[in-house]
TIBABA-12434 format. One record per residue (C-alpha): residue number from 1; residue in three letters; x, y, z. Coordinates in Angstrom, 3 decimals, decimal comma. Example, Ala and Ser with C-alpha at 12.3 -4.5 7.8 and 13.67 -1.06 7.14 Angstrom:
<nodes>
<node pos="1" code="ALA" east="12,300" north="-4,500" up="7,800"/>
<node pos="2" code="SER" east="13,670" north="-1,060" up="7,140"/>
</nodes>
This chain:
<nodes>
<node pos="1" code="UNK" east="13,224" north="-10,923" up="-5,415"/>
<node pos="2" code="UNK" east="14,760" north="-8,463" up="-7,954"/>
<node pos="3" code="UNK" east="15,042" north="-5,388" up="-5,750"/>
<node pos="4" code="UNK" east="16,700" north="-2,259" up="-7,154"/>
<node pos="5" code="UNK" east="17,984" north="0,892" up="-5,475"/>
<node pos="6" code="UNK" east="16,319" north="4,269" up="-5,923"/>
<node pos="7" code="UNK" east="17,289" north="7,612" up="-4,406"/>
<node pos="8" code="UNK" east="14,598" north="10,011" up="-3,261"/>
<node pos="9" code="UNK" east="15,453" north="13,675" up="-2,743"/>
<node pos="10" code="UNK" east="13,157" north="16,580" up="-1,858"/>
<node pos="11" code="UNK" east="12,355" north="17,394" up="-5,511"/>
<node pos="12" code="UNK" east="11,343" north="13,815" up="-6,297"/>
<node pos="13" code="UNK" east="9,272" north="13,622" up="-3,108"/>
<node pos="14" code="UNK" east="7,332" north="16,702" up="-4,146"/>
<node pos="15" code="UNK" east="6,889" north="15,625" up="-7,783"/>
<node pos="16" code="UNK" east="5,889" north="11,964" up="-7,345"/>
<node pos="17" code="UNK" east="2,736" north="11,076" up="-5,447"/>
<node pos="18" code="UNK" east="3,561" north="7,348" up="-5,435"/>
<node pos="19" code="UNK" east="6,894" north="8,096" up="-3,734"/>
<node pos="20" code="UNK" east="5,048" north="10,048" up="-1,023"/>
<node pos="21" code="UNK" east="2,564" north="7,205" up="-0,538"/>
<node pos="22" code="UNK" east="5,237" north="4,494" up="-0,427"/>
<node pos="23" code="UNK" east="7,612" north="6,301" up="1,973"/>
<node pos="24" code="UNK" east="4,723" north="7,178" up="4,253"/>
<node pos="25" code="UNK" east="3,596" north="3,544" up="4,344"/>
<node pos="26" code="UNK" east="7,112" north="2,295" up="5,036"/>
<node pos="27" code="UNK" east="7,673" north="4,610" up="7,992"/>
<node pos="28" code="UNK" east="4,154" north="4,295" up="9,399"/>
<node pos="29" code="UNK" east="4,992" north="0,609" up="9,848"/>
<node pos="30" code="UNK" east="8,282" north="1,359" up="11,636"/>
<node pos="31" code="UNK" east="8,439" north="0,706" up="15,374"/>
<node pos="32" code="UNK" east="7,540" north="4,019" up="17,040"/>
<node pos="33" code="UNK" east="10,734" north="4,212" up="19,088"/>
<node pos="34" code="UNK" east="12,810" north="4,066" up="15,877"/>
<node pos="35" code="UNK" east="11,804" north="7,527" up="14,630"/>
<node pos="36" code="UNK" east="12,505" north="10,872" up="16,286"/>
<node pos="37" code="UNK" east="9,233" north="12,367" up="14,937"/>
<node pos="38" code="UNK" east="5,905" north="11,208" up="13,566"/>
<node pos="39" code="UNK" east="6,512" north="9,427" up="10,219"/>
<node pos="40" code="UNK" east="5,407" north="12,171" up="7,815"/>
<node pos="41" code="UNK" east="7,140" north="14,879" up="9,876"/>
<node pos="42" code="UNK" east="10,301" north="12,759" up="9,951"/>
<node pos="43" code="UNK" east="10,298" north="12,293" up="6,171"/>
<node pos="44" code="UNK" east="9,566" north="15,949" up="5,413"/>
<node pos="45" code="UNK" east="12,128" north="17,310" up="7,911"/>
<node pos="46" code="UNK" east="14,813" north="14,927" up="6,646"/>
<node pos="47" code="UNK" east="14,288" north="15,922" up="3,018"/>
<node pos="48" code="UNK" east="14,122" north="19,636" up="3,822"/>
<node pos="49" code="UNK" east="17,547" north="19,450" up="5,482"/>
<node pos="50" code="UNK" east="19,051" north="18,077" up="2,274"/>
<node pos="51" code="UNK" east="19,189" north="14,395" up="3,154"/>
<node pos="52" code="UNK" east="17,729" north="11,724" up="0,911"/>
<node pos="53" code="UNK" east="16,086" north="8,376" up="1,260"/>
<node pos="54" code="UNK" east="17,446" north="5,331" up="-0,497"/>
<node pos="55" code="UNK" east="14,773" north="2,792" up="-1,216"/>
<node pos="56" code="UNK" east="14,381" north="-0,831" up="-2,172"/>
<node pos="57" code="UNK" east="12,169" north="-0,807" up="-5,259"/>
<node pos="58" code="UNK" east="10,189" north="-3,850" up="-6,394"/>
<node pos="59" code="UNK" east="7,127" north="-4,227" up="-8,665"/>
<node pos="60" code="UNK" east="6,724" north="-0,454" up="-9,079"/>
<node pos="61" code="UNK" east="6,683" north="0,141" up="-5,314"/>
<node pos="62" code="UNK" east="9,183" north="1,259" up="-2,698"/>
<node pos="63" code="UNK" east="9,153" north="-1,517" up="-0,091"/>
<node pos="64" code="UNK" east="12,042" north="-0,503" up="2,156"/>
<node pos="65" code="UNK" east="13,940" north="2,666" up="2,891"/>
<node pos="66" code="UNK" east="16,743" north="4,210" up="4,857"/>
<node pos="67" code="UNK" east="17,840" north="7,770" up="5,465"/>
<node pos="68" code="UNK" east="21,165" north="8,705" up="3,877"/>
<node pos="69" code="UNK" east="23,161" north="11,676" up="5,159"/>
<node pos="70" code="UNK" east="26,066" north="12,643" up="2,874"/>
<node pos="71" code="UNK" east="28,917" north="14,603" up="4,475"/>
<node pos="72" code="UNK" east="31,045" north="14,597" up="1,315"/>
<node pos="73" code="UNK" east="33,251" north="11,720" up="2,475"/>
<node pos="74" code="UNK" east="30,829" north="9,216" up="3,970"/>
<node pos="75" code="UNK" east="27,198" north="8,232" up="3,756"/>
<node pos="76" code="UNK" east="25,717" north="7,833" up="7,207"/>
<node pos="77" code="UNK" east="22,650" north="5,675" up="7,034"/>
<node pos="78" code="UNK" east="19,918" north="5,572" up="9,635"/>
<node pos="79" code="UNK" east="16,315" north="4,570" up="10,133"/>
<node pos="80" code="UNK" east="16,199" north="1,485" up="7,938"/>
<node pos="81" code="UNK" east="12,689" north="0,081" up="7,646"/>
<node pos="82" code="UNK" east="10,995" north="-2,483" up="5,421"/>
<node pos="83" code="UNK" east="7,244" north="-2,823" up="4,813"/>
<node pos="84" code="UNK" east="5,711" north="-5,411" up="7,131"/>
<node pos="85" code="UNK" east="4,388" north="-7,438" up="4,199"/>
<node pos="86" code="UNK" east="7,913" north="-7,946" up="2,821"/>
<node pos="87" code="UNK" east="9,916" north="-8,405" up="6,014"/>
<node pos="88" code="UNK" east="12,001" north="-11,544" up="6,513"/>
<node pos="89" code="UNK" east="12,507" north="-11,910" up="2,745"/>
<node pos="90" code="UNK" east="15,953" north="-10,353" up="2,432"/>
<node pos="91" code="UNK" east="14,806" north="-6,861" up="1,402"/>
<node pos="92" code="UNK" east="16,805" north="-5,082" up="4,112"/>
<node pos="93" code="UNK" east="19,880" north="-7,181" up="3,360"/>
<node pos="94" code="UNK" east="19,546" north="-6,454" up="-0,359"/>
<node pos="95" code="UNK" east="19,085" north="-2,732" up="0,342"/>
<node pos="96" code="UNK" east="22,273" north="-2,694" up="2,424"/>
<node pos="97" code="UNK" east="24,171" north="-4,572" up="-0,318"/>
<node pos="98" code="UNK" east="22,968" north="-2,123" up="-2,974"/>
<node pos="99" code="UNK" east="23,937" north="0,807" up="-0,741"/>
<node pos="100" code="UNK" east="27,430" north="-0,651" up="-0,320"/>
<node pos="101" code="UNK" east="27,864" north="-0,922" up="-4,091"/>
<node pos="102" code="UNK" east="26,541" north="2,588" up="-4,718"/>
<node pos="103" code="UNK" east="28,702" north="4,099" up="-1,978"/>
<node pos="104" code="UNK" east="31,791" north="2,435" up="-3,448"/>
<node pos="105" code="UNK" east="30,897" north="3,669" up="-6,944"/>
<node pos="106" code="UNK" east="30,602" north="7,217" up="-5,587"/>
<node pos="107" code="UNK" east="33,752" north="6,847" up="-3,473"/>
<node pos="108" code="UNK" east="31,927" north="7,220" up="-0,185"/>
<node pos="109" code="UNK" east="32,478" north="5,306" up="3,009"/>
<node pos="110" code="UNK" east="29,245" north="3,709" up="4,203"/>
<node pos="111" code="UNK" east="28,712" north="4,169" up="7,942"/>
<node pos="112" code="UNK" east="25,905" north="2,953" up="10,157"/>
<node pos="113" code="UNK" east="26,115" north="5,116" up="13,306"/>
<node pos="114" code="UNK" east="25,938" north="2,984" up="16,429"/>
<node pos="115" code="UNK" east="23,704" north="5,360" up="18,365"/>
<node pos="116" code="UNK" east="20,329" north="3,756" up="19,030"/>
<node pos="117" code="UNK" east="21,125" north="0,362" up="17,522"/>
<node pos="118" code="UNK" east="19,684" north="-2,686" up="19,208"/>
<node pos="119" code="UNK" east="21,654" north="-5,868" up="19,782"/>
<node pos="120" code="UNK" east="19,684" north="-7,442" up="16,894"/>
<node pos="121" code="UNK" east="20,749" north="-4,549" up="14,624"/>
<node pos="122" code="UNK" east="24,386" north="-5,032" up="15,594"/>
<node pos="123" code="UNK" east="24,173" north="-8,786" up="14,989"/>
<node pos="124" code="UNK" east="22,672" north="-8,213" up="11,537"/>
<node pos="125" code="UNK" east="25,402" north="-5,716" up="10,636"/>
<node pos="126" code="UNK" east="28,044" north="-8,161" up="11,820"/>
<node pos="127" code="UNK" east="26,505" north="-10,923" up="9,692"/>
<node pos="128" code="UNK" east="26,620" north="-8,555" up="6,687"/>
<node pos="129" code="UNK" east="30,352" north="-7,964" up="7,203"/>
<node pos="130" code="UNK" east="30,277" north="-4,659" up="9,103"/>
<node pos="131" code="UNK" east="32,677" north="-3,999" up="11,963"/>
<node pos="132" code="UNK" east="32,575" north="-1,400" up="14,692"/>
<node pos="133" code="UNK" east="34,844" north="1,563" up="13,936"/>
<node pos="134" code="UNK" east="35,495" north="3,921" up="16,866"/>
<node pos="135" code="UNK" east="36,796" north="6,695" up="14,593"/>
<node pos="136" code="UNK" east="33,570" north="6,687" up="12,545"/>
<node pos="137" code="UNK" east="31,407" north="6,187" up="15,656"/>
<node pos="138" code="UNK" east="29,569" north="3,373" up="13,990"/>
<node pos="139" code="UNK" east="29,812" north="0,314" up="11,815"/>
<node pos="140" code="UNK" east="31,636" north="0,200" up="8,481"/>
<node pos="141" code="UNK" east="31,935" north="-2,595" up="5,961"/>
<node pos="142" code="UNK" east="35,071" north="-4,598" up="6,682"/>
<node pos="143" code="UNK" east="37,686" north="-4,430" up="3,935"/>
<node pos="144" code="UNK" east="38,739" north="-7,647" up="2,304"/>
<node pos="145" code="UNK" east="42,366" north="-8,356" up="1,423"/>
<node pos="146" code="UNK" east="41,679" north="-7,405" up="-2,215"/>
<node pos="147" code="UNK" east="40,450" north="-3,957" up="-1,096"/>
<node pos="148" code="UNK" east="43,486" north="-3,172" up="1,068"/>
</nodes>
């Protein structure tokens, strides 16, 4: 599945109806306990505070998304969700891999805060090469010997 990464900020959300439809569909399918607000309120509030959504894009549709908070040094990513119709096909894994590449290109540390993660979330992050980092209060991608 040739999934690409797209970044959605407040301006793009307002200008592109398909973006609004796709993000709404993604987060309406999220487990209710995963979001702090109703889906559309969550999306709007997140974008209004200057955060952005990074999405998995395939066949002219956004099929997965996560919230990206940039503090100037690190990207903290939260609320990852994939459309039900495309779950269990590697979309979330591909989205995380694309985020890792983009964060490295922009010289940002990629952090998945550990607050609210389930055991399944932690196992997935571990499988993807993330390790718990007490200083960052979350999971970061483990460095390989060539990165040291």
